[in-house]
PDB file of N, H, CA, C and O in Angstrom:
ATOM      1  N   UNK A   1     -20.227  23.564   3.118  1.00  0.00           N
ATOM      2  CA  UNK A   1     -20.967  22.737   3.058  1.00  0.00           C
ATOM      3  C   UNK A   1     -20.268  21.385   3.719  1.00  0.00           C
ATOM      4  O   UNK A   1     -20.910  20.830   4.611  1.00  0.00           O
ATOM      5  N   UNK A   2     -19.123  20.884   3.372  1.00  0.00           N
ATOM      6  H   UNK A   2     -18.601  21.335   2.648  1.00  0.00           H
ATOM      7  CA  UNK A   2     -18.795  19.683   4.033  1.00  0.00           C
ATOM      8  C   UNK A   2     -18.369  20.052   5.394  1.00  0.00           C
ATOM      9  O   UNK A   2     -18.312  19.146   6.224  1.00  0.00           O
ATOM     10  N   UNK A   3     -18.104  21.085   5.693  1.00  0.00           N
ATOM     11  H   UNK A   3     -18.150  21.822   5.019  1.00  0.00           H
ATOM     12  CA  UNK A   3     -17.876  21.322   7.354  1.00  0.00           C
ATOM     13  C   UNK A   3     -19.078  21.612   8.040  1.00  0.00           C
ATOM     14  O   UNK A   3     -18.791  21.771   9.227  1.00  0.00           O
ATOM     15  N   UNK A   4     -20.111  21.735   7.876  1.00  0.00           N
ATOM     16  H   UNK A   4     -20.344  21.605   6.912  1.00  0.00           H
ATOM     17  CA  UNK A   4     -21.498  21.553   8.092  1.00  0.00           C
ATOM     18  C   UNK A   4     -21.893  20.060   8.207  1.00  0.00           C
ATOM     19  O   UNK A   4     -22.566  19.619   9.139  1.00  0.00           O
ATOM     20  N   UNK A   5     -21.527  19.491   7.415  1.00  0.00           N
ATOM     21  H   UNK A   5     -20.981  19.849   6.658  1.00  0.00           H
ATOM     22  CA  UNK A   5     -21.847  18.153   7.353  1.00  0.00           C
ATOM     23  C   UNK A   5     -21.241  17.399   8.532  1.00  0.00           C
ATOM     24  O   UNK A   5     -21.974  16.724   9.255  1.00  0.00           O
ATOM     25  N   UNK A   6     -19.520  17.517   8.822  1.00  0.00           N
ATOM     26  H   UNK A   6     -18.925  18.065   8.235  1.00  0.00           H
ATOM     27  CA  UNK A   6     -18.603  17.300   9.707  1.00  0.00           C
ATOM     28  C   UNK A   6     -18.966  17.498  10.979  1.00  0.00           C
ATOM     29  O   UNK A   6     -18.642  16.563  11.711  1.00  0.00           O
ATOM     30  N   UNK A   7     -19.713  18.684  11.681  1.00  0.00           N
ATOM     31  H   UNK A   7     -19.976  19.444  11.086  1.00  0.00           H
ATOM     32  CA  UNK A   7     -20.351  19.286  12.242  1.00  0.00           C
ATOM     33  C   UNK A   7     -21.595  18.739  13.064  1.00  0.00           C
ATOM     34  O   UNK A   7     -21.788  18.790  14.279  1.00  0.00           O
ATOM     35  N   UNK A   8     -22.460  18.151  11.960  1.00  0.00           N
ATOM     36  H   UNK A   8     -22.303  18.109  10.973  1.00  0.00           H
ATOM     37  CA  UNK A   8     -23.391  17.418  12.029  1.00  0.00           C
ATOM     38  C   UNK A   8     -23.107  15.885  12.860  1.00  0.00           C
ATOM     39  O   UNK A   8     -23.555  15.326  13.862  1.00  0.00           O
ATOM     40  N   UNK A   9     -22.141  15.607  11.853  1.00  0.00           N
ATOM     41  H   UNK A   9     -21.777  16.061  11.039  1.00  0.00           H
ATOM     42  CA  UNK A   9     -21.816  14.007  11.956  1.00  0.00           C
ATOM     43  C   UNK A   9     -20.882  14.044  13.367  1.00  0.00           C
ATOM     44  O   UNK A   9     -20.678  13.025  14.026  1.00  0.00           O
ATOM     45  N   UNK A  10     -20.336  15.402  13.738  1.00  0.00           N
ATOM     46  H   UNK A  10     -20.502  16.230  13.202  1.00  0.00           H
ATOM     47  CA  UNK A  10     -19.264  15.208  15.220  1.00  0.00           C
ATOM     48  C   UNK A  10     -18.115  14.377  14.679  1.00  0.00           C
ATOM     49  O   UNK A  10     -17.550  13.522  15.361  1.00  0.00           O
ATOM     50  N   UNK A  11     -17.731  14.721  13.176  1.00  0.00           N
ATOM     51  H   UNK A  11     -18.190  15.415  12.622  1.00  0.00           H
ATOM     52  CA  UNK A  11     -16.612  14.383  12.805  1.00  0.00           C
ATOM     53  C   UNK A  11     -15.055  15.193  13.537  1.00  0.00           C
ATOM     54  O   UNK A  11     -15.177  16.406  13.362  1.00  0.00           O
ATOM     55  N   UNK A  12     -13.853  14.905  14.186  1.00  0.00           N
ATOM     56  H   UNK A  12     -13.754  13.921  14.329  1.00  0.00           H
ATOM     57  CA  UNK A  12     -12.928  15.722  13.931  1.00  0.00           C
ATOM     58  C   UNK A  12     -12.400  16.015  13.065  1.00  0.00           C
ATOM     59  O   UNK A  12     -12.285  15.123  12.225  1.00  0.00           O
ATOM     60  N   UNK A  13     -11.864  17.176  12.777  1.00  0.00           N
ATOM     61  H   UNK A  13     -11.958  17.901  13.460  1.00  0.00           H
ATOM     62  CA  UNK A  13     -11.328  17.810  11.510  1.00  0.00           C
ATOM     63  C   UNK A  13      -9.718  17.880  11.976  1.00  0.00           C
ATOM     64  O   UNK A  13      -9.140  18.285  12.984  1.00  0.00           O
ATOM     65  N   UNK A  14      -9.365  17.371  10.913  1.00  0.00           N
ATOM     66  H   UNK A  14      -9.834  17.042  10.094  1.00  0.00           H
ATOM     67  CA  UNK A  14      -7.513  17.383  11.152  1.00  0.00           C
ATOM     68  C   UNK A  14      -7.070  18.987  11.255  1.00  0.00           C
ATOM     69  O   UNK A  14      -7.639  19.955  10.749  1.00  0.00           O
ATOM     70  N   UNK A  15      -6.132  18.958  11.894  1.00  0.00           N
ATOM     71  H   UNK A  15      -5.670  18.172  12.305  1.00  0.00           H
ATOM     72  CA  UNK A  15      -5.453  20.432  12.484  1.00  0.00           C
ATOM     73  C   UNK A  15      -4.442  20.529  11.854  1.00  0.00           C
ATOM     74  O   UNK A  15      -3.508  19.823  12.235  1.00  0.00           O
ATOM     75  N   UNK A  16      -4.219  21.450  10.624  1.00  0.00           N
ATOM     76  H   UNK A  16      -4.977  22.023  10.314  1.00  0.00           H
ATOM     77  CA  UNK A  16      -2.889  21.259   9.862  1.00  0.00           C
ATOM     78  C   UNK A  16      -1.657  21.645  10.854  1.00  0.00           C
ATOM     79  O   UNK A  16      -1.682  22.404  11.822  1.00  0.00           O
ATOM     80  N   UNK A  17      -0.755  21.022  10.412  1.00  0.00           N
ATOM     81  H   UNK A  17      -0.735  20.405   9.625  1.00  0.00           H
ATOM     82  CA  UNK A  17       0.567  21.075  11.405  1.00  0.00           C
ATOM     83  C   UNK A  17       1.721  21.427  10.329  1.00  0.00           C
ATOM     84  O   UNK A  17       2.103  20.646   9.458  1.00  0.00           O
ATOM     85  N   UNK A  18       2.205  22.722  10.534  1.00  0.00           N
ATOM     86  H   UNK A  18       1.894  23.357  11.241  1.00  0.00           H
ATOM     87  CA  UNK A  18       3.160  23.289   9.702  1.00  0.00           C
ATOM     88  C   UNK A  18       4.215  22.198   9.737  1.00  0.00           C
ATOM     89  O   UNK A  18       4.593  21.762  10.824  1.00  0.00           O
ATOM     90  N   UNK A  19       4.781  21.668   8.422  1.00  0.00           N
ATOM     91  H   UNK A  19       4.474  22.022   7.538  1.00  0.00           H
ATOM     92  CA  UNK A  19       6.021  20.996   8.025  1.00  0.00           C
ATOM     93  C   UNK A  19       7.382  21.285   8.013  1.00  0.00           C
ATOM     94  O   UNK A  19       7.792  22.195   7.292  1.00  0.00           O
ATOM     95  N   UNK A  20       7.932  20.815   8.518  1.00  0.00           N
ATOM     96  H   UNK A  20       7.599  20.075   9.103  1.00  0.00           H
ATOM     97  CA  UNK A  20       9.701  21.340   7.910  1.00  0.00           C
ATOM     98  C   UNK A  20       9.942  20.480   6.724  1.00  0.00           C
ATOM     99  O   UNK A  20       9.093  19.820   6.125  1.00  0.00           O
ATOM    100  N   UNK A  21      11.300  20.580   6.445  1.00  0.00           N
ATOM    101  H   UNK A  21      11.990  21.116   6.932  1.00  0.00           H
ATOM    102  CA  UNK A  21      11.698  20.251   5.318  1.00  0.00           C
ATOM    103  C   UNK A  21      11.824  18.578   5.754  1.00  0.00           C
ATOM    104  O   UNK A  21      11.466  17.583   5.124  1.00  0.00           O
ATOM    105  N   UNK A  22      12.473  18.704   7.078  1.00  0.00           N
ATOM    106  H   UNK A  22      12.763  19.512   7.589  1.00  0.00           H
ATOM    107  CA  UNK A  22      12.713  17.052   7.500  1.00  0.00           C
ATOM    108  C   UNK A  22      11.612  15.995   7.959  1.00  0.00           C
ATOM    109  O   UNK A  22      11.746  14.829   8.330  1.00  0.00           O
ATOM    110  N   UNK A  23      10.428  16.828   7.804  1.00  0.00           N
ATOM    111  H   UNK A  23      10.320  17.776   7.502  1.00  0.00           H
ATOM    112  CA  UNK A  23       9.180  15.852   7.846  1.00  0.00           C
ATOM    113  C   UNK A  23       8.985  15.625   6.321  1.00  0.00           C
ATOM    114  O   UNK A  23       8.700  14.532   5.832  1.00  0.00           O
ATOM    115  N   UNK A  24       9.185  16.877   5.563  1.00  0.00           N
ATOM    116  H   UNK A  24       9.416  17.765   5.961  1.00  0.00           H
ATOM    117  CA  UNK A  24       8.543  16.361   4.480  1.00  0.00           C
ATOM    118  C   UNK A  24       9.473  15.167   3.534  1.00  0.00           C
ATOM    119  O   UNK A  24       8.969  14.395   2.719  1.00  0.00           O
ATOM    120  N   UNK A  25      10.800  15.246   3.850  1.00  0.00           N
ATOM    121  H   UNK A  25      11.210  15.873   4.512  1.00  0.00           H
ATOM    122  CA  UNK A  25      11.773  14.444   3.051  1.00  0.00           C
ATOM    123  C   UNK A  25      11.180  12.851   3.826  1.00  0.00           C
ATOM    124  O   UNK A  25      10.937  11.871   3.121  1.00  0.00           O
ATOM    125  N   UNK A  26      11.040  12.835   5.136  1.00  0.00           N
ATOM    126  H   UNK A  26      11.237  13.630   5.709  1.00  0.00           H
ATOM    127  CA  UNK A  26      10.567  11.595   5.802  1.00  0.00           C
ATOM    128  C   UNK A  26       9.598  11.416   5.125  1.00  0.00           C
ATOM    129  O   UNK A  26       9.788  10.342   4.554  1.00  0.00           O
ATOM    130  N   UNK A  27       8.359  11.950   4.745  1.00  0.00           N
ATOM    131  H   UNK A  27       8.204  12.822   5.210  1.00  0.00           H
ATOM    132  CA  UNK A  27       7.014  11.615   4.190  1.00  0.00           C
ATOM    133  C   UNK A  27       7.137  11.171   3.182  1.00  0.00           C
ATOM    134  O   UNK A  27       6.367  10.269   2.854  1.00  0.00           O
ATOM    135  N   UNK A  28       8.192  11.637   2.245  1.00  0.00           N
ATOM    136  H   UNK A  28       8.818  12.370   2.512  1.00  0.00           H
ATOM    137  CA  UNK A  28       8.529  11.259   0.938  1.00  0.00           C
ATOM    138  C   UNK A  28       9.450   9.824   0.841  1.00  0.00           C
ATOM    139  O   UNK A  28       9.571   9.108  -0.153  1.00  0.00           O
ATOM    140  N   UNK A  29       9.996   9.651   2.049  1.00  0.00           N
ATOM    141  H   UNK A  29       9.898  10.232   2.857  1.00  0.00           H
ATOM    142  CA  UNK A  29      10.492   8.022   1.849  1.00  0.00           C
ATOM    143  C   UNK A  29       9.902   7.279   2.467  1.00  0.00           C
ATOM    144  O   UNK A  29      10.335   6.137   2.621  1.00  0.00           O
ATOM    145  N   UNK A  30       8.658   7.709   3.051  1.00  0.00           N
ATOM    146  H   UNK A  30       8.306   8.637   2.926  1.00  0.00           H
ATOM    147  CA  UNK A  30       7.596   6.555   3.496  1.00  0.00           C
ATOM    148  C   UNK A  30       7.021   6.117   2.532  1.00  0.00           C
ATOM    149  O   UNK A  30       7.099   4.937   2.188  1.00  0.00           O
ATOM    150  N   UNK A  31       6.237   7.144   1.839  1.00  0.00           N
ATOM    151  H   UNK A  31       6.173   8.102   2.119  1.00  0.00           H
ATOM    152  CA  UNK A  31       5.793   7.065   0.367  1.00  0.00           C
ATOM    153  C   UNK A  31       6.347   6.214  -0.431  1.00  0.00           C
ATOM    154  O   UNK A  31       5.751   5.246  -0.904  1.00  0.00           O
ATOM    155  N   UNK A  32       7.651   6.530  -0.669  1.00  0.00           N
ATOM    156  H   UNK A  32       8.136   7.316  -0.285  1.00  0.00           H
ATOM    157  CA  UNK A  32       8.607   5.836  -1.673  1.00  0.00           C
ATOM    158  C   UNK A  32       8.617   4.239  -1.396  1.00  0.00           C
ATOM    159  O   UNK A  32       8.607   3.365  -2.262  1.00  0.00           O
ATOM    160  N   UNK A  33       8.640   4.051   0.049  1.00  0.00           N
ATOM    161  H   UNK A  33       8.648   4.761   0.753  1.00  0.00           H
ATOM    162  CA  UNK A  33       9.007   2.762   0.547  1.00  0.00           C
ATOM    163  C   UNK A  33       7.517   1.725   0.259  1.00  0.00           C
ATOM    164  O   UNK A  33       7.518   0.631  -0.304  1.00  0.00           O
ATOM    165  N   UNK A  34       6.372   2.420   0.805  1.00  0.00           N
ATOM    166  H   UNK A  34       6.371   3.309   1.263  1.00  0.00           H
ATOM    167  CA  UNK A  34       5.010   2.199   0.353  1.00  0.00           C
ATOM    168  C   UNK A  34       4.832   1.705  -0.921  1.00  0.00           C
ATOM    169  O   UNK A  34       4.331   0.605  -1.150  1.00  0.00           O
ATOM    170  N   UNK A  35       5.180   2.394  -1.667  1.00  0.00           N
ATOM    171  H   UNK A  35       5.587   3.289  -1.481  1.00  0.00           H
ATOM    172  CA  UNK A  35       4.844   2.291  -3.396  1.00  0.00           C
ATOM    173  C   UNK A  35       5.866   0.897  -3.804  1.00  0.00           C
ATOM    174  O   UNK A  35       5.494  -0.121  -4.387  1.00  0.00           O
ATOM    175  N   UNK A  36       6.871   1.129  -3.437  1.00  0.00           N
ATOM    176  H   UNK A  36       7.173   1.957  -2.964  1.00  0.00           H
ATOM    177  CA  UNK A  36       8.021  -0.233  -3.673  1.00  0.00           C
ATOM    178  C   UNK A  36       7.317  -1.344  -3.101  1.00  0.00           C
ATOM    179  O   UNK A  36       7.032  -2.357  -3.740  1.00  0.00           O
ATOM    180  N   UNK A  37       7.029  -1.146  -1.855  1.00  0.00           N
ATOM    181  H   UNK A  37       7.260  -0.323  -1.336  1.00  0.00           H
ATOM    182  CA  UNK A  37       6.409  -2.610  -1.077  1.00  0.00           C
ATOM    183  C   UNK A  37       5.109  -2.816  -1.884  1.00  0.00           C
ATOM    184  O   UNK A  37       4.911  -4.028  -1.970  1.00  0.00           O
ATOM    185  N   UNK A  38       4.452  -2.334  -2.310  1.00  0.00           N
ATOM    186  H   UNK A  38       4.613  -1.349  -2.240  1.00  0.00           H
ATOM    187  CA  UNK A  38       3.358  -2.458  -3.164  1.00  0.00           C
ATOM    188  C   UNK A  38       3.851  -3.132  -4.546  1.00  0.00           C
ATOM    189  O   UNK A  38       3.279  -4.142  -4.955  1.00  0.00           O
ATOM    190  N   UNK A  39       4.878  -2.577  -5.226  1.00  0.00           N
ATOM    191  H   UNK A  39       5.343  -1.756  -4.893  1.00  0.00           H
ATOM    192  CA  UNK A  39       5.367  -2.927  -6.399  1.00  0.00           C
ATOM    193  C   UNK A  39       6.084  -4.821  -6.184  1.00  0.00           C
ATOM    194  O   UNK A  39       5.857  -5.787  -6.912  1.00  0.00           O
ATOM    195  N   UNK A  40       6.764  -4.765  -5.202  1.00  0.00           N
ATOM    196  H   UNK A  40       6.949  -3.980  -4.610  1.00  0.00           H
ATOM    197  CA  UNK A  40       7.443  -6.342  -4.757  1.00  0.00           C
ATOM    198  C   UNK A  40       6.100  -7.128  -4.872  1.00  0.00           C
ATOM    199  O   UNK A  40       5.859  -8.061  -5.638  1.00  0.00           O
ATOM    200  N   UNK A  41       5.206  -6.504  -3.871  1.00  0.00           N
ATOM    201  H   UNK A  41       5.401  -5.746  -3.249  1.00  0.00           H
ATOM    202  CA  UNK A  41       4.568  -7.564  -3.625  1.00  0.00           C
ATOM    203  C   UNK A  41       3.793  -8.298  -4.788  1.00  0.00           C
ATOM    204  O   UNK A  41       3.563  -9.502  -4.900  1.00  0.00           O
ATOM    205  N   UNK A  42       3.393  -7.078  -5.763  1.00  0.00           N
ATOM    206  H   UNK A  42       3.580  -6.100  -5.672  1.00  0.00           H
ATOM    207  CA  UNK A  42       2.522  -7.535  -7.076  1.00  0.00           C
ATOM    208  C   UNK A  42       3.610  -8.646  -7.619  1.00  0.00           C
ATOM    209  O   UNK A  42       3.312  -9.778  -8.003  1.00  0.00           O
ATOM    210  N   UNK A  43       4.979  -8.065  -7.569  1.00  0.00           N
ATOM    211  H   UNK A  43       5.221  -7.146  -7.258  1.00  0.00           H
ATOM    212  CA  UNK A  43       5.960  -8.757  -8.563  1.00  0.00           C
ATOM    213  C   UNK A  43       5.947 -10.580  -8.051  1.00  0.00           C
ATOM    214  O   UNK A  43       6.002 -11.593  -8.748  1.00  0.00           O
ATOM    215  N   UNK A  44       5.863 -10.423  -6.748  1.00  0.00           N
ATOM    216  H   UNK A  44       5.819  -9.600  -6.181  1.00  0.00           H
ATOM    217  CA  UNK A  44       5.875 -12.080  -5.761  1.00  0.00           C
ATOM    218  C   UNK A  44       4.817 -12.760  -6.338  1.00  0.00           C
ATOM    219  O   UNK A  44       4.863 -13.927  -6.725  1.00  0.00           O
ATOM    220  N   UNK A  45       3.561 -11.786  -6.409  1.00  0.00           N
ATOM    221  H   UNK A  45       3.523 -10.838  -6.095  1.00  0.00           H
ATOM    222  CA  UNK A  45       2.313 -12.743  -6.519  1.00  0.00           C
ATOM    223  C   UNK A  45       2.479 -13.195  -7.979  1.00  0.00           C
ATOM    224  O   UNK A  45       2.294 -14.395  -8.186  1.00  0.00           O
ATOM    225  N   UNK A  46       2.831 -12.340  -9.118  1.00  0.00           N
ATOM    226  H   UNK A  46       2.981 -11.365  -8.950  1.00  0.00           H
ATOM    227  CA  UNK A  46       2.985 -12.716 -10.595  1.00  0.00           C
ATOM    228  C   UNK A  46       4.005 -14.110 -10.592  1.00  0.00           C
ATOM    229  O   UNK A  46       3.803 -15.036 -11.377  1.00  0.00           O
ATOM    230  N   UNK A  47       4.882 -14.115  -9.811  1.00  0.00           N
ATOM    231  H   UNK A  47       5.047 -13.363  -9.173  1.00  0.00           H
ATOM    232  CA  UNK A  47       6.180 -14.999  -9.654  1.00  0.00           C
ATOM    233  C   UNK A  47       5.749 -16.426  -9.374  1.00  0.00           C
ATOM    234  O   UNK A  47       6.016 -17.475  -9.960  1.00  0.00           O
ATOM    235  N   UNK A  48       4.922 -16.131  -8.188  1.00  0.00           N
ATOM    236  H   UNK A  48       4.705 -15.279  -7.712  1.00  0.00           H
ATOM    237  CA  UNK A  48       3.811 -17.308  -7.539  1.00  0.00           C
ATOM    238  C   UNK A  48       2.864 -17.842  -8.551  1.00  0.00           C
ATOM    239  O   UNK A  48       2.680 -19.056  -8.635  1.00  0.00           O
ATOM    240  N   UNK A  49       2.291 -17.046  -9.277  1.00  0.00           N
ATOM    241  H   UNK A  49       2.441 -16.060  -9.209  1.00  0.00           H
ATOM    242  CA  UNK A  49       1.275 -17.709 -10.120  1.00  0.00           C
ATOM    243  C   UNK A  49       1.900 -18.044 -11.396  1.00  0.00           C
ATOM    244  O   UNK A  49       1.195 -18.667 -12.190  1.00  0.00           O
ATOM    245  N   UNK A  50       3.125 -17.739 -11.750  1.00  0.00           N
ATOM    246  H   UNK A  50       3.698 -17.233 -11.105  1.00  0.00           H
ATOM    247  CA  UNK A  50       4.121 -18.447 -12.708  1.00  0.00           C
ATOM    248  C   UNK A  50       4.516 -19.755 -12.408  1.00  0.00           C
ATOM    249  O   UNK A  50       4.476 -20.663 -13.238  1.00  0.00           O
ATOM    250  N   UNK A  51       4.951 -19.904 -11.088  1.00  0.00           N
ATOM    251  H   UNK A  51       4.984 -19.166 -10.414  1.00  0.00           H
ATOM    252  CA  UNK A  51       5.827 -20.995 -10.687  1.00  0.00           C
ATOM    253  C   UNK A  51       4.593 -22.161 -10.265  1.00  0.00           C
ATOM    254  O   UNK A  51       4.784 -23.376 -10.232  1.00  0.00           O
ATOM    255  N   UNK A  52       3.517 -21.586 -10.008  1.00  0.00           N
ATOM    256  H   UNK A  52       3.362 -20.598 -10.035  1.00  0.00           H
ATOM    257  CA  UNK A  52       2.440 -22.668  -9.624  1.00  0.00           C
ATOM    258  C   UNK A  52       1.721 -23.101 -10.926  1.00  0.00           C
ATOM    259  O   UNK A  52       1.088 -24.156 -10.951  1.00  0.00           O
ATOM    260  N   UNK A  53       1.820 -22.234 -12.088  1.00  0.00           N
ATOM    261  H   UNK A  53       2.334 -21.377 -12.068  1.00  0.00           H
ATOM    262  CA  UNK A  53       1.331 -22.684 -13.383  1.00  0.00           C
ATOM    263  C   UNK A  53       2.385 -23.757 -14.068  1.00  0.00           C
ATOM    264  O   UNK A  53       1.948 -24.614 -14.837  1.00  0.00           O
ATOM    265  N   UNK A  54       3.519 -23.689 -13.817  1.00  0.00           N
ATOM    266  H   UNK A  54       3.874 -22.993 -13.193  1.00  0.00           H
ATOM    267  CA  UNK A  54       4.786 -24.397 -13.884  1.00  0.00           C
ATOM    268  C   UNK A  54       4.705 -25.804 -13.271  1.00  0.00           C
ATOM    269  O   UNK A  54       4.922 -26.794 -13.969  1.00  0.00           O
ATOM    270  N   UNK A  55       4.388 -25.898 -11.947  1.00  0.00           N
ATOM    271  H   UNK A  55       4.211 -25.093 -11.379  1.00  0.00           H
ATOM    272  CA  UNK A  55       4.194 -26.826 -11.220  1.00  0.00           C
ATOM    273  C   UNK A  55       3.095 -27.512 -11.521  1.00  0.00           C
ATOM    274  O   UNK A  55       3.137 -28.736 -11.400  1.00  0.00           O
ATOM    275  N   UNK A  56       2.013 -26.935 -11.928  1.00  0.00           N
ATOM    276  H   UNK A  56       1.979 -25.941 -12.027  1.00  0.00           H
ATOM    277  CA  UNK A  56       0.690 -27.634 -12.276  1.00  0.00           C
ATOM    278  C   UNK A  56       0.986 -28.361 -14.192  1.00  0.00           C
ATOM    279  O   UNK A  56       0.394 -29.376 -14.559  1.00  0.00           O
ATOM    280  N   UNK A  57       1.705 -27.796 -14.876  1.00  0.00           N
ATOM    281  H   UNK A  57       2.186 -26.971 -14.578  1.00  0.00           H
ATOM    282  CA  UNK A  57       2.184 -28.537 -16.235  1.00  0.00           C
ATOM    283  C   UNK A  57       2.604 -29.360 -15.861  1.00  0.00           C
ATOM    284  O   UNK A  57       2.417 -30.266 -16.674  1.00  0.00           O
ATOM    285  N   UNK A  58       3.336 -29.828 -14.718  1.00  0.00           N
ATOM    286  H   UNK A  58       3.488 -29.093 -14.057  1.00  0.00           H
ATOM    287  CA  UNK A  58       4.355 -31.124 -14.828  1.00  0.00           C
ATOM    288  C   UNK A  58       3.932 -32.041 -13.906  1.00  0.00           C
ATOM    289  O   UNK A  58       4.444 -33.138 -13.684  1.00  0.00           O
ATOM    290  N   UNK A  59       2.330 -31.219 -13.018  1.00  0.00           N
ATOM    291  H   UNK A  59       1.914 -30.328 -13.198  1.00  0.00           H
ATOM    292  CA  UNK A  59       1.955 -32.374 -12.003  1.00  0.00           C
ATOM    293  C   UNK A  59       2.275 -32.604 -10.539  1.00  0.00           C
ATOM    294  O   UNK A  59       2.080 -33.620  -9.871  1.00  0.00           O
ATOM    295  N   UNK A  60       2.883 -31.278 -10.132  1.00  0.00           N
ATOM    296  H   UNK A  60       3.042 -30.453 -10.675  1.00  0.00           H
ATOM    297  CA  UNK A  60       3.580 -30.890  -9.016  1.00  0.00           C
ATOM    298  C   UNK A  60       2.997 -30.334  -8.348  1.00  0.00           C
ATOM    299  O   UNK A  60       2.507 -29.327  -8.858  1.00  0.00           O
ATOM    300  N   UNK A  61       2.626 -30.604  -6.689  1.00  0.00           N
ATOM    301  H   UNK A  61       3.023 -31.423  -6.275  1.00  0.00           H
ATOM    302  CA  UNK A  61       1.394 -29.635  -6.048  1.00  0.00           C
ATOM    303  C   UNK A  61       2.099 -28.272  -6.025  1.00  0.00           C
ATOM    304  O   UNK A  61       3.313 -28.076  -6.082  1.00  0.00           O
ATOM    305  N   UNK A  62       1.150 -27.399  -5.932  1.00  0.00           N
ATOM    306  H   UNK A  62       0.164 -27.558  -5.885  1.00  0.00           H
ATOM    307  CA  UNK A  62       1.341 -25.900  -6.238  1.00  0.00           C
ATOM    308  C   UNK A  62       1.935 -25.619  -5.117  1.00  0.00           C
ATOM    309  O   UNK A  62       1.892 -26.536  -4.297  1.00  0.00           O
ATOM    310  N   UNK A  63       2.561 -24.523  -4.740  1.00  0.00           N
ATOM    311  H   UNK A  63       2.596 -23.778  -5.406  1.00  0.00           H
ATOM    312  CA  UNK A  63       2.831 -23.687  -3.754  1.00  0.00           C
ATOM    313  C   UNK A  63       1.997 -22.809  -2.779  1.00  0.00           C
ATOM    314  O   UNK A  63       1.775 -21.667  -3.179  1.00  0.00           O
ATOM    315  N   UNK A  64       1.536 -23.132  -1.656  1.00  0.00           N
ATOM    316  H   UNK A  64       1.716 -24.060  -1.331  1.00  0.00           H
ATOM    317  CA  UNK A  64       0.669 -22.228  -0.452  1.00  0.00           C
ATOM    318  C   UNK A  64       1.224 -20.863   0.212  1.00  0.00           C
ATOM    319  O   UNK A  64       0.615 -20.391   1.171  1.00  0.00           O
ATOM    320  N   UNK A  65       2.135 -20.363  -0.189  1.00  0.00           N
ATOM    321  H   UNK A  65       2.630 -20.747  -0.968  1.00  0.00           H
ATOM    322  CA  UNK A  65       2.529 -19.506   0.380  1.00  0.00           C
ATOM    323  C   UNK A  65       2.121 -17.892   0.192  1.00  0.00           C
ATOM    324  O   UNK A  65       2.646 -17.036   0.904  1.00  0.00           O
TER     325      UNK A  65
END
């Protein structure tokens, strides 16, 4: 069913590429870095909010980064 829909829409289908161990290792590293980056971005946002909350309570202008 999905193939028929893709054919009708003219959407190209991905051609599977055989992966070797180096490629899989690289994919795992990229995935790990992506997950860790998202974690760090979330933590940085939490810290920004905490800092701004503390600043507001002291009447200091908030950070805008």
